[in-house]
TORKOL-4160 file (C-alpha; in steps of 0.2 Angstrom, whole numbers, padded with zeros to 4 digits, m for minus):
173
<pt num="1" X="m0040" Y="0008" Z="0038"/>
<pt num="2" X="m0038" Y="0022" Z="0028"/>
<pt num="3" X="m0021" Y="0030" Z="0027"/>
<pt num="4" X="m0028" Y="0046" Z="0020"/>
<pt num="5" X="m0024" Y="0061" Z="0031"/>
<pt num="6" X="m0038" Y="0074" Z="0031"/>
<pt num="7" X="m0030" Y="0091" Z="0033"/>
<pt num="8" X="m0046" Y="0100" Z="0035"/>
<pt num="9" X="m0050" Y="0104" Z="0053"/>
<pt num="10" X="m0066" Y="0098" Z="0061"/>
<pt num="11" X="m0081" Y="0109" Z="0062"/>
<pt num="12" X="m0087" Y="0114" Z="0079"/>
<pt num="13" X="m0102" Y="0102" Z="0077"/>
<pt num="14" X="m0091" Y="0088" Z="0072"/>
<pt num="15" X="m0079" Y="0090" Z="0086"/>
<pt num="16" X="m0093" Y="0091" Z="0098"/>
<pt num="17" X="m0101" Y="0075" Z="0091"/>
<pt num="18" X="m0084" Y="0066" Z="0092"/>
<pt num="19" X="m0082" Y="0071" Z="0110"/>
<pt num="20" X="m0099" Y="0065" Z="0114"/>
<pt num="21" X="m0096" Y="0048" Z="0105"/>
<pt num="22" X="m0079" Y="0046" Z="0114"/>
<pt num="23" X="m0087" Y="0050" Z="0131"/>
<pt num="24" X="m0101" Y="0037" Z="0127"/>
<pt num="25" X="m0091" Y="0023" Z="0119"/>
<pt num="26" X="m0073" Y="0024" Z="0123"/>
<pt num="27" X="m0074" Y="0009" Z="0135"/>
<pt num="28" X="m0084" Y="m0002" Z="0123"/>
<pt num="29" X="m0072" Y="0002" Z="0109"/>
<pt num="30" X="m0057" Y="m0002" Z="0119"/>
<pt num="31" X="m0066" Y="m0018" Z="0125"/>
<pt num="32" X="m0070" Y="m0023" Z="0106"/>
<pt num="33" X="m0052" Y="m0019" Z="0102"/>
<pt num="34" X="m0046" Y="m0030" Z="0115"/>
<pt num="35" X="m0057" Y="m0044" Z="0109"/>
<pt num="36" X="m0051" Y="m0042" Z="0091"/>
<pt num="37" X="m0033" Y="m0040" Z="0096"/>
<pt num="38" X="m0021" Y="m0055" Z="0094"/>
<pt num="39" X="m0010" Y="m0048" Z="0107"/>
<pt num="40" X="m0017" Y="m0038" Z="0123"/>
<pt num="41" X="m0004" Y="m0024" Z="0120"/>
<pt num="42" X="m0011" Y="m0021" Z="0103"/>
<pt num="43" X="m0028" Y="m0016" Z="0109"/>
<pt num="44" X="m0024" Y="0002" Z="0114"/>
<pt num="45" X="m0016" Y="0004" Z="0096"/>
<pt num="46" X="m0032" Y="m0003" Z="0088"/>
<pt num="47" X="m0043" Y="0008" Z="0098"/>
<pt num="48" X="m0033" Y="0024" Z="0094"/>
<pt num="49" X="m0033" Y="0020" Z="0076"/>
<pt num="50" X="m0052" Y="0017" Z="0077"/>
<pt num="51" X="m0054" Y="0034" Z="0084"/>
<pt num="52" X="m0044" Y="0042" Z="0071"/>
<pt num="53" X="m0054" Y="0033" Z="0058"/>
<pt num="54" X="m0070" Y="0039" Z="0066"/>
<pt num="55" X="m0063" Y="0057" Z="0067"/>
<pt num="56" X="m0060" Y="0057" Z="0048"/>
<pt num="57" X="m0078" Y="0049" Z="0045"/>
<pt num="58" X="m0088" Y="0058" Z="0058"/>
<pt num="59" X="m0099" Y="0066" Z="0044"/>
<pt num="60" X="m0104" Y="0050" Z="0037"/>
<pt num="61" X="m0113" Y="0044" Z="0053"/>
<pt num="62" X="m0131" Y="0046" Z="0051"/>
<pt num="63" X="m0138" Y="0038" Z="0067"/>
<pt num="64" X="m0140" Y="0046" Z="0083"/>
<pt num="65" X="m0125" Y="0046" Z="0094"/>
<pt num="66" X="m0134" Y="0034" Z="0106"/>
<pt num="67" X="m0136" Y="0022" Z="0092"/>
<pt num="68" X="m0118" Y="0023" Z="0085"/>
<pt num="69" X="m0111" Y="0007" Z="0092"/>
<pt num="70" X="m0114" Y="m0004" Z="0077"/>
<pt num="71" X="m0105" Y="0009" Z="0066"/>
<pt num="72" X="m0091" Y="0010" Z="0079"/>
<pt num="73" X="m0090" Y="m0010" Z="0081"/>
<pt num="74" X="m0088" Y="m0011" Z="0062"/>
<pt num="75" X="m0074" Y="0002" Z="0062"/>
<pt num="76" X="m0065" Y="m0008" Z="0076"/>
<pt num="77" X="m0066" Y="m0024" Z="0066"/>
<pt num="78" X="m0060" Y="m0015" Z="0050"/>
<pt num="79" X="m0045" Y="m0007" Z="0059"/>
<pt num="80" X="m0041" Y="m0023" Z="0068"/>
<pt num="81" X="m0041" Y="m0033" Z="0052"/>
<pt num="82" X="m0030" Y="m0020" Z="0044"/>
<pt num="83" X="m0018" Y="m0019" Z="0059"/>
<pt num="84" X="m0013" Y="m0037" Z="0056"/>
<pt num="85" X="m0014" Y="m0038" Z="0037"/>
<pt num="86" X="0003" Y="m0042" Z="0031"/>
<pt num="87" X="0011" Y="m0028" Z="0021"/>
<pt num="88" X="0019" Y="m0034" Z="0005"/>
<pt num="89" X="0036" Y="m0027" Z="0000"/>
<pt num="90" X="0030" Y="m0019" Z="m0015"/>
<pt num="91" X="0017" Y="m0009" Z="m0005"/>
<pt num="92" X="0029" Y="m0001" Z="0006"/>
<pt num="93" X="0033" Y="0017" Z="0002"/>
<pt num="94" X="0052" Y="0018" Z="m0002"/>
<pt num="95" X="0064" Y="0032" Z="0002"/>
<pt num="96" X="0073" Y="0036" Z="m0014"/>
<pt num="97" X="0081" Y="0052" Z="m0008"/>
<pt num="98" X="0099" Y="0045" Z="m0006"/>
<pt num="99" X="0098" Y="0037" Z="m0024"/>
<pt num="100" X="0091" Y="0053" Z="m0031"/>
<pt num="101" X="0102" Y="0065" Z="m0022"/>
<pt num="102" X="0118" Y="0055" Z="m0027"/>
<pt num="103" X="0114" Y="0056" Z="m0045"/>
<pt num="104" X="0123" Y="0071" Z="m0054"/>
<pt num="105" X="0110" Y="0082" Z="m0063"/>
<pt num="106" X="0113" Y="0088" Z="m0081"/>
<pt num="107" X="0116" Y="0107" Z="m0083"/>
<pt num="108" X="0101" Y="0108" Z="m0095"/>
<pt num="109" X="0087" Y="0096" Z="m0097"/>
<pt num="110" X="0087" Y="0086" Z="m0113"/>
<pt num="111" X="0073" Y="0090" Z="m0125"/>
<pt num="112" X="0064" Y="0074" Z="m0121"/>
<pt num="113" X="0065" Y="0077" Z="m0102"/>
<pt num="114" X="0058" Y="0094" Z="m0104"/>
<pt num="115" X="0043" Y="0087" Z="m0114"/>
<pt num="116" X="0041" Y="0074" Z="m0101"/>
<pt num="117" X="0040" Y="0087" Z="m0087"/>
<pt num="118" X="0028" Y="0098" Z="m0096"/>
<pt num="119" X="0017" Y="0083" Z="m0100"/>
<pt num="120" X="0016" Y="0079" Z="m0081"/>
<pt num="121" X="0010" Y="0097" Z="m0078"/>
<pt num="122" X="m0005" Y="0093" Z="m0089"/>
<pt num="123" X="m0011" Y="0080" Z="m0076"/>
<pt num="124" X="m0025" Y="0085" Z="m0064"/>
<pt num="125" X="m0020" Y="0085" Z="m0046"/>
<pt num="126" X="m0029" Y="0069" Z="m0043"/>
<pt num="127" X="m0021" Y="0060" Z="m0057"/>
<pt num="128" X="m0004" Y="0067" Z="m0052"/>
<pt num="129" X="m0007" Y="0060" Z="m0034"/>
<pt num="130" X="m0011" Y="0043" Z="m0041"/>
<pt num="131" X="0005" Y="0043" Z="m0052"/>
<pt num="132" X="0016" Y="0049" Z="m0037"/>
<pt num="133" X="0010" Y="0035" Z="m0026"/>
<pt num="134" X="0011" Y="0022" Z="m0040"/>
<pt num="135" X="0029" Y="0027" Z="m0042"/>
<pt num="136" X="0032" Y="0023" Z="m0024"/>
<pt num="137" X="0027" Y="0005" Z="m0028"/>
<pt num="138" X="0010" Y="0006" Z="m0020"/>
<pt num="139" X="m0004" Y="m0005" Z="m0027"/>
<pt num="140" X="m0021" Y="0002" Z="m0033"/>
<pt num="141" X="m0029" Y="m0004" Z="m0017"/>
<pt num="142" X="m0017" Y="0005" Z="m0005"/>
<pt num="143" X="m0018" Y="0020" Z="m0016"/>
<pt num="144" X="m0037" Y="0020" Z="m0014"/>
<pt num="145" X="m0035" Y="0018" Z="0005"/>
<pt num="146" X="m0023" Y="0032" Z="0006"/>
<pt num="147" X="m0033" Y="0044" Z="m0004"/>
<pt num="148" X="m0050" Y="0038" Z="0003"/>
<pt num="149" X="m0057" Y="0034" Z="m0014"/>
<pt num="150" X="m0062" Y="0017" Z="m0022"/>
<pt num="151" X="m0050" Y="0006" Z="m0032"/>
<pt num="152" X="m0061" Y="0010" Z="m0047"/>
<pt num="153" X="m0058" Y="0028" Z="m0045"/>
<pt num="154" X="m0039" Y="0026" Z="m0044"/>
<pt num="155" X="m0039" Y="0014" Z="m0059"/>
<pt num="156" X="m0049" Y="0027" Z="m0069"/>
<pt num="157" X="m0038" Y="0042" Z="m0064"/>
<pt num="158" X="m0022" Y="0031" Z="m0068"/>
<pt num="159" X="m0028" Y="0027" Z="m0085"/>
<pt num="160" X="m0035" Y="0044" Z="m0089"/>
<pt num="161" X="m0019" Y="0051" Z="m0084"/>
<pt num="162" X="m0009" Y="0039" Z="m0095"/>
<pt num="163" X="m0020" Y="0043" Z="m0110"/>
<pt num="164" X="m0017" Y="0062" Z="m0106"/>
<pt num="165" X="0002" Y="0059" Z="m0105"/>
<pt num="166" X="0002" Y="0048" Z="m0121"/>
<pt num="167" X="m0008" Y="0062" Z="m0131"/>
<pt num="168" X="0004" Y="0076" Z="m0125"/>
<pt num="169" X="0020" Y="0066" Z="m0129"/>
<pt num="170" X="0013" Y="0061" Z="m0146"/>
<pt num="171" X="0010" Y="0080" Z="m0150"/>
<pt num="172" X="0027" Y="0085" Z="m0143"/>
<pt num="173" X="0036" Y="0071" Z="m0153"/>
């Protein structure tokens, strides 16, 4: 299950296709979710998460709507597995607002701090997103799931960003 939230709205064609899929397959998806669920009360949640996943990935479906059931069955299975996958403590996003808010801020940033802030401005938006999620304690796998990218892409962005930071800090220092 991808935790990536796609802020772009569905196109009219995608929305119509999603509506047709839901009308055709909502009951079979719920039945599969009930079959994969460890507890009966989790079936609705698994089915709902499946439809969210389908909504995000509707453009990747190449088959006719009448032949989409294998794709939907795979989505149900993946969502059910992720639903019961234990979350490691290090992969939980942490709220640092209290710790950060309670620290007194210096009147003017030190010279090194200003260089650090400027160095982070040199990162691409993708690299900055990876660094922000990494700072929250997420693993490369969870970052990849949240951003909808592969682990290799996350690893490359992380290391390319680190090289860029090292270079900029070496030039500043």
